[in-house]
C-alpha positions as CSV (number, residue, x, y, z in Angstrom):
1,M,123.5,60.8,64.6
2,S,123.4,57.8,62.3
3,D,124.9,58.1,58.9
4,I,121.9,57.9,56.6
5,R,122.2,58.6,53.0
6,P,119.7,60.4,50.7
7,I,119.2,58.8,47.4
8,D,119.5,62.0,45.4
9,A,122.9,62.7,46.8
10,I,124.2,59.3,45.5
11,A,122.5,59.0,42.1
12,E,120.8,62.3,41.2
13,P,119.2,61.9,37.8
14,Q,120.6,64.3,35.2
15,P,117.9,64.9,32.6
16,V,119.4,65.5,29.2
17,R,118.0,68.5,27.4
18,P,119.1,68.5,23.8
19,V,120.4,71.9,22.8
20,A,119.6,72.6,19.2
21,Q,121.4,75.3,17.3
22,R,119.1,77.5,15.3
23,L,119.6,76.8,11.7
24,P,120.1,79.9,9.5
25,G,117.1,80.7,7.4
26,P,117.2,80.9,3.6
27,Q,119.6,83.5,2.4
28,A,117.8,86.6,1.1
29,D,118.0,86.8,-2.7
30,D,119.5,90.1,-3.9
31,H,117.0,90.0,-6.7
32,H,114.0,89.1,-4.5
33,Q,110.9,90.8,-5.9
34,P,108.2,92.3,-3.7
35,G,105.3,90.0,-3.2
36,H,107.4,86.9,-3.8
37,S,106.4,84.7,-0.8
38,N,108.5,82.2,1.1
39,E,106.0,79.5,0.3
40,Q,107.0,79.8,-3.4
41,E,110.7,79.6,-2.5
42,E,110.4,76.5,-0.3
43,P,110.2,73.9,-3.1
44,D,113.4,75.4,-4.7
45,N,115.3,75.2,-1.4
46,Q,114.1,71.6,-0.9
47,E,115.4,70.6,-4.2
48,A,118.7,72.5,-3.8
49,N,119.6,71.2,-0.4
50,P,117.2,68.5,0.8
51,A,119.3,67.7,4.0
52,A,119.2,71.3,5.2
53,F,115.5,71.5,4.4
54,L,114.8,68.4,6.5
55,A,117.0,69.6,9.4
56,Q,115.1,72.9,9.4
57,Q,111.8,71.1,9.5
58,A,112.9,68.9,12.4
59,Y,114.1,72.0,14.3
60,Q,110.8,73.7,13.8
61,Q,108.9,70.7,15.1
62,Q,111.2,70.5,18.1
63,T,110.6,74.1,19.1
64,H,106.9,73.2,19.5
65,Q,107.5,70.3,21.8
66,T,107.9,70.3,25.6
67,P,111.6,71.3,26.3
68,S,112.1,68.7,29.0
69,A,110.3,65.7,30.4
70,T,108.9,65.6,33.9
71,P,108.8,62.4,36.0
72,A,105.5,60.7,35.9
73,L,106.0,58.5,39.1
74,L,107.4,59.7,42.4
75,A,108.0,57.8,45.6
76,Q,104.8,59.2,47.1
77,D,102.8,57.5,44.3
78,L,103.8,54.0,45.3
79,M,105.1,54.1,48.8
80,T,103.3,52.4,51.7
81,S,102.2,55.0,54.2
82,P,101.9,55.4,57.1
83,V,104.9,53.3,57.8
84,I,105.3,51.0,60.8
85,S,108.5,51.7,62.7
86,L,110.1,50.8,66.0
87,P,112.2,52.7,68.5
88,S,115.9,51.8,68.6
89,G,115.5,50.3,72.1
90,S,113.0,47.7,70.9
91,T,114.1,44.1,71.3
92,L,114.6,41.6,68.5
93,L,111.6,39.6,69.8
94,E,109.4,42.7,69.4
95,A,110.6,43.3,65.9
96,W,110.2,39.7,65.0
97,A,106.6,39.6,66.4
98,M,105.7,42.9,64.6
99,M,107.0,41.6,61.2
100,K,105.0,38.3,61.6
101,R,101.8,40.1,62.8
102,K,101.9,42.7,60.0
103,G,103.3,40.5,57.2
104,I,106.2,42.8,56.5
105,H,109.9,42.3,56.0
106,H,111.4,45.8,56.9
107,L,111.1,48.1,59.8
108,P,112.5,51.6,60.0
109,V,114.2,52.2,63.4
110,T,113.8,55.6,65.0
111,A,115.9,57.6,67.5
112,A,114.4,59.3,70.5
113,D,113.5,62.4,68.5
114,G,111.6,60.4,65.9
115,T,114.2,60.7,63.2
116,L,115.4,57.7,61.2
117,A,118.2,55.9,63.0
118,G,118.4,52.7,60.9
119,L,116.6,50.0,59.1
120,V,116.1,46.4,60.3
121,S,114.9,43.5,58.0
122,D,114.0,39.9,58.5
123,R,117.5,39.1,57.1
124,E,119.1,40.6,60.2
125,L,116.7,38.6,62.4
126,L,117.0,35.2,60.7
127,P,120.2,34.2,62.5
128,Y,118.2,34.4,65.8
129,A,115.1,32.8,64.4
130,H,115.5,29.6,66.4
131,E,115.6,31.6,69.6
132,L,112.8,33.9,68.7
133,E,110.6,31.0,67.7
134,S,111.3,28.9,70.7
135,S,108.2,27.2,71.9
136,D,109.4,27.2,75.5
137,S,110.9,30.6,76.1
138,P,112.9,32.9,73.8
139,G,116.7,32.6,74.0
140,P,119.0,35.4,75.3
141,S,119.4,36.9,71.9
142,A,115.7,37.8,71.9
143,R,116.4,40.5,74.4
144,H,119.0,42.2,72.2
145,T,117.9,45.6,70.8
146,V,117.3,46.3,67.1
147,A,120.0,49.0,67.4
148,Q,122.5,46.1,67.7
149,V,121.7,44.5,64.4
150,M,120.1,47.2,62.2
151,S,121.6,48.7,59.2
152,I,123.0,52.1,60.4
153,R,123.6,53.5,56.9
154,P,120.2,53.2,55.2
155,L,119.4,54.9,52.0
156,F,116.3,57.1,52.1
157,G,114.2,59.1,49.7
158,T,111.7,61.9,49.9
159,P,108.1,61.8,48.7
160,T,109.2,63.6,45.5
161,T,112.2,61.4,44.8
162,E,111.8,59.9,41.3
163,L,110.8,56.3,41.1
164,R,113.5,55.7,38.5
165,A,116.2,57.0,40.9
166,I,115.0,54.7,43.7
167,A,114.9,51.7,41.4
168,R,118.4,52.4,40.2
169,I,119.7,52.6,43.7
170,M,118.0,49.4,44.7
171,L,119.8,47.6,41.9
172,D,123.2,49.2,42.5
173,E,123.1,48.8,46.3
174,C,121.3,45.5,46.4
175,V,118.6,46.7,48.8
176,S,114.9,45.9,48.7
177,A,113.4,48.7,50.7
178,V,113.9,52.4,51.0
179,P,112.4,54.5,53.8
180,I,110.7,57.8,52.7
181,L,111.4,60.7,55.1
182,D,109.8,64.1,55.5
183,N,111.8,67.4,55.9
184,F,112.5,66.5,59.5
185,H,114.0,63.1,58.7
186,H,110.9,61.4,60.2
187,P,109.8,58.2,58.4
188,I,106.5,58.8,56.7
189,G,106.5,55.8,54.2
190,I,108.5,53.0,52.8
191,L,109.0,51.8,49.2
192,T,109.9,48.2,48.6
193,T,110.5,46.1,45.5
194,T,107.2,44.5,46.2
195,D,105.5,47.9,45.9
196,I,107.2,48.4,42.5
197,L,106.3,44.9,41.3
198,R,102.7,45.4,42.4
199,A,102.5,48.6,40.5
200,I,103.8,46.9,37.3
201,V,101.1,44.3,37.7
202,H,98.2,46.6,38.4
203,R,99.2,49.8,36.7
204,S,100.9,48.5,33.6
205,P,102.1,50.0,31.4
206,I,104.0,52.4,33.8
207,E,105.0,55.7,32.4
208,L,108.2,57.0,34.0
209,W,108.1,60.3,32.1
210,T,105.4,62.6,30.9
């Protein structure tokens, strides 16, 4: 089984949830008279300790806000699906022809059981371009299989992987495409830098959190 790496295992986002300590309320006055309301005491507290008053107001506002943000964009929102893939036994010529015909630059490579085995891009095929593009007949390299040149440790995401996590991994690992897999490790989509840039152009401004 190929060594494929889930994005969440490498850079799982850790949302920060600020923990606010409840501020003590105004101390009860030993000489507090019945019927004397808190509204009447508030101006005195504000004048006596304005910093504590502002902190208490900020805390009260925070308790009415959503405790944690939820991701606004996930892989499933931007990925290309269904994804075009090739079996690992396919030749370089077949992969080259598929990329040219479909206008794509990356192809997930699948094992016999349909699970992700690797990822091949036009970068891996470029060294053989002169043979693959031969007008007479393809060179001997054209008969090599994609399994011989593909990346065997591809990163992958799931439909619910956060877009921010994928973008961070693309930058850190210098990759431009991430296959999206289902629960059985079958490729069901692919997310590329082109997909992200297209979203920025057509969906701007993009909200990463709600």
